[in-house]
C-alpha positions in Angstrom: 84.7 151.0 75.4 81.3 150.5 76.6 79.7 154.0 76.6 80.9 157.7 75.7 79.6 160.7 76.4 81.3 163.7 74.7 80.7 167.5 76.0 77.2 166.6 76.6 74.7 169.8 77.8 71.5 169.4 79.2 68.9 172.4 80.1 65.6 172.5 80.8 63.1 175.4 80.2 61.3 176.8 82.9 59.0 179.8 84.0 62.8 182.1 84.3 63.8 180.6 80.8 66.6 178.2 80.6 68.1 176.2 83.4 71.4 174.6 82.7 72.0 171.4 84.6 75.3 170.4 83.2 77.7 171.5 80.1 80.5 170.0 78.4 80.6 167.0 80.5 82.2 164.0 79.4 82.4 160.6 80.7 83.9 157.0 79.7 82.7 153.7 80.9 84.8 150.6 80.3 84.5 147.1 80.9 84.4 146.0 84.7 84.1 149.8 85.7 82.8 150.6 89.0 82.1 154.3 89.0 80.3 156.5 91.4 79.1 160.0 91.0 78.5 162.1 93.8 76.6 165.6 94.3 74.3 167.4 96.4 70.4 167.1 95.9 69.8 169.1 92.6 72.9 168.8 91.2 72.0 166.6 88.6 72.8 163.3 89.2 69.4 161.7 88.0 69.3 163.8 84.9 73.2 162.7 84.0 72.1 158.9 84.4 68.8 159.2 82.5 70.5 160.8 79.6 73.4 158.1 79.8 70.6 155.7 80.0 69.2 157.1 76.8 66.2 157.9 78.6 66.3 161.7 78.2 68.0 163.1 75.4 70.5 166.1 75.6 71.4 169.7 74.2 74.6 169.2 72.8 77.4 166.5 72.6 77.7 163.2 71.5 76.8 159.7 73.3 77.8 156.4 72.1 76.9 153.0 73.5 78.4 150.1 72.1 80.3 152.0 69.5 76.9 153.3 68.4 75.6 157.0 68.2 72.6 156.9 70.5 70.1 159.7 69.2 71.1 158.7 65.3 69.1 155.3 66.3 64.8 155.5 65.4 63.1 154.7 68.6 62.4 151.0 68.3 66.3 150.7 67.4 67.0 152.7 70.8 64.5 151.1 72.6 66.2 147.8 71.8 69.8 148.9 72.5 68.6 150.1 76.0 66.8 146.9 76.6 70.0 144.8 75.8 72.8 147.0 76.9 71.5 148.5 79.8 70.2 147.4 83.6 68.6 150.5 85.6 68.4 150.2 89.2 66.2 153.2 90.7 65.6 154.6 94.0 62.0 153.4 94.5 62.5 150.2 92.8 59.4 150.2 90.5 58.6 146.6 91.5 55.0 145.6 89.9 52.8 144.6 93.0 50.8 142.3 91.2 54.3 140.1 90.3 56.0 137.9 92.6 59.9 138.6 93.2 60.9 136.2 90.2 58.2 137.2 87.9 59.6 141.0 88.5 63.0 139.9 87.6 61.8 138.3 84.0 60.0 141.2 83.2 63.0 142.6 80.7 63.5 139.6 79.1 59.5 139.6 78.3 59.4 143.2 76.6 60.5 142.0 73.3 59.4 138.4 73.4 62.3 136.8 74.3 62.3 133.3 75.9 62.3 134.2 79.6 65.3 132.4 81.5 63.5 131.3 84.5 66.6 129.0 85.5 69.0 132.3 85.4 66.1 134.2 86.8 66.4 132.1 90.1 70.2 132.0 90.0 70.2 135.7 90.5 67.6 135.6 93.2 70.0 132.9 95.1 72.9 134.9 94.3 71.0 138.1 96.2 70.2 135.9 99.1 66.5 135.6 98.0 66.4 131.9 97.6 63.6 131.6 99.9 61.7 134.7 98.6 61.2 134.1 95.0 57.4 133.8 95.1 56.5 136.6 97.6 55.0 140.0 96.3 56.7 143.1 96.8 54.5 144.3 99.5 55.6 141.2 101.6 59.4 141.8 101.3 61.7 144.3 103.4 62.8 147.3 101.8 66.1 145.8 101.4 64.8 143.0 99.8 62.9 144.9 97.2 66.3 146.5 96.3 68.3 143.3 95.7 65.5 141.7 93.8 65.7 145.3 91.6 68.9 144.5 91.1 68.1 141.0 90.0 65.8 142.7 87.8 68.6 144.8 85.8 71.0 141.8 85.5 68.8 139.5 83.9 69.6 140.7 80.4 73.3 140.5 81.1 73.7 144.4 80.2 77.0 145.7 79.3 76.3 148.7 82.2 73.8 149.0 85.5 72.9 152.3 86.1 71.9 152.9 89.8 70.2 156.1 90.6 70.4 156.4 94.8 69.9 153.1 95.3 70.4 153.2 99.2 68.2 156.1 99.3 65.6 154.5 100.9 67.4 152.1 103.1 68.3 152.0 106.8 72.3 151.6 107.6 72.1 147.7 107.7 70.6 147.7 104.3 72.6 150.0 102.7 75.5 148.1 103.5 74.5 144.8 102.2 73.7 146.6 98.9 77.1 148.2 98.7 78.9 144.8 99.2 76.4 143.6 96.6 77.5 146.0 93.7 81.3 145.4 94.5 80.5 141.4 94.5 78.3 141.8 90.9 81.2 144.1 89.6 83.8 141.5 90.6 82.4 138.5 90.1 80.2 139.3 86.9 83.0 141.9 85.5 80.2 143.9 85.6 80.5 147.4 84.5 78.1 149.7 87.1 77.5 153.5 87.3 76.2 154.6 90.6 74.9 158.1 91.3 74.3 158.6 95.2 74.7 161.6 98.3 76.5 158.6 100.4 80.0 159.3 101.0 80.3 155.5 102.1 78.5 154.3 98.4 80.8 157.0 96.6 83.7 155.5 97.7 83.6 152.1 96.7 84.4 153.4 93.1 87.4 152.5 91.0 86.6 155.9 89.4 84.9 158.7 91.4 83.5 161.8 90.3 81.9 164.8 91.8 78.9 166.3 89.8 78.7 170.1 90.9 77.5 173.3 89.7 77.1 171.9 86.0 80.7 170.1 86.3 81.8 166.4 86.3 85.1 166.2 88.0 87.4 163.4 89.4 87.5 163.0 92.8 90.3 161.3 95.6 88.4 159.1 98.0 86.1 161.0 99.6 
């Protein structure tokens, strides 16, 4: 078991009091899983991914990553676990505009003064079909190309899990299809565990485990 969430509950305080996002939510991620989580806008998909990715705390429950209970770690240990074990792909990519594609991919390796592995970064960009775009800056790349750079960046530390939040949200249908095929290829050829939060039925259907998050509950779904 790579990641396990047991009876996780999460809420926020607002002017009306406590807003419950989800409660008693459980999820297991094993090696080579391709998990999709679908739900309507505002259902808490992004919050759930942030909790699973240790970017947000939670109210109750237990979250273990690589056999370690996450929030029993101090901040430095937690940051190192996050950097080593998790790769993130966000809807808006968050590429650094002053860095070219290759430099953006290498960023996670530089956080803890790891020796940047440029040859592996180049291999990843070639795998993404970006061999001729490595020295281009984000402003010189299409939306689809930026999304693939973000995926390569998520893979650079060979994480146990990739967490992708609405990765096709800003893409047209053709580029969304490319990204779908890419996630399936990465899952198959790298045996990479992936968790994708999406509102897109086409992406939701590619998982070997498909879930729906709605009204604070996570439930298994048939192919949509």
